[in-house]
N, C-alpha and C positions, 0 to 999 in steps of 0.2 A: 563758499561756506564761511559763515561768520564765526570767528573765534571770540568768545566772550570770557572775561576773567573768571566768572563763576563756573565756567566749564573747564577751565584749566588750572587756574591759580588755587582755588579752594580744594580741589581733589589732591593736588600735589602737597599742599600744606597739611591736609588731613593725613595723608600717607606718611608724611614726615613725622608728625606727632605720634602716629601709631608706631612707627619704627623706633622713635625715642622711648616710647612707653614699653616696648618689648625688649629692652636691654636687660640682660641677665645681671645677677649680682656680681659676677666676676669681671664685668666690663670695667675697664679703667677710665679715668677722667679723660685721657687723651683720645680714646676711642669714641667717647661721647662727643668730645669737641670736634672730632673729624666728621661725625655724622651731622652735627649742627652746621659746620662749615659747608658741607655738601648741600644741605638744605638751603642755606642762605645763598649759595651760588646759583641754585636752581631758581630761587625766587628772583634774584637779580636778572637772570636771563629772561625770565618771564616778563618782568617789568620793562625790560628793553624791547621785547616783542610788542607789548601793549603800546609803548610810546611810539614805536615805528608805525603801528596801525593808526594811531591818532594823527601822526604827521601825514600819512598817506590819505587819510580821510579829509584833512584840511586841503591838501592839494587837489583831491577829487572835486571838492565843492567849488574851488576856484576854477577848475577846468570846466565844470558844468555851467557856471555863470558865464565864462568866456564863450562857450559853445552857443549858449542861448543868445548872447549879444551879437554873435557872428551870424545869426539867422538859422540856427539848427531847427527851430520850431516852425520856420516858414516852409512852404511847399506843400507837397501832397500829404494829406492827412496830418495836419499839425497837432491835432488833439492827441494822437498816439505818441507823438514826440514829447508833448508836455507831460503825459503820464510817465513816460520813461525817465524824464528828468526828475520828476517828483519822487519816483521810486529810488533812483540813485542817490538823490539828496537825503532821503530818509535813512538809507543804509549808511551813508557816509556820516551822518550826524550820530547815528547809533554807535558807530565804531569810534567816533571822535570824542565822545563824552564819557567821563568816568562814572561808574555806577555809584549809588549811595553807599554801598558796602566798601568800595575803594576809599571813599572819603573818610569813613569811620576808621578804617585800617591805618590810614596815614596819620590821623589825629592820635590814635592810640600808640603809634610807634615812636612818637616824639618824646624825648625825655629831657 
């Protein structure tokens, strides 16, 4: 199963903003600061997970290239093996590149 930032990061972020918007008038600044800190911690963990996926995708692409050079596509039914390598490469490339929304988020967070 492929985990994409839009499937995890954005819902968590939206829930965080909903939680912040639902604060009552009696909440103190420290309670609000704790909620913000918890949200930032969740986002940092998610960023770490995405970075780990990108690194794994890069390693997978290198392994696929090495397997092909070692003769993985030779032998019985080489076309099926070429199809497998192509599918794995497509998946690894999708995991390894940031989405356009991630780029906008990074630009907007710099101060």
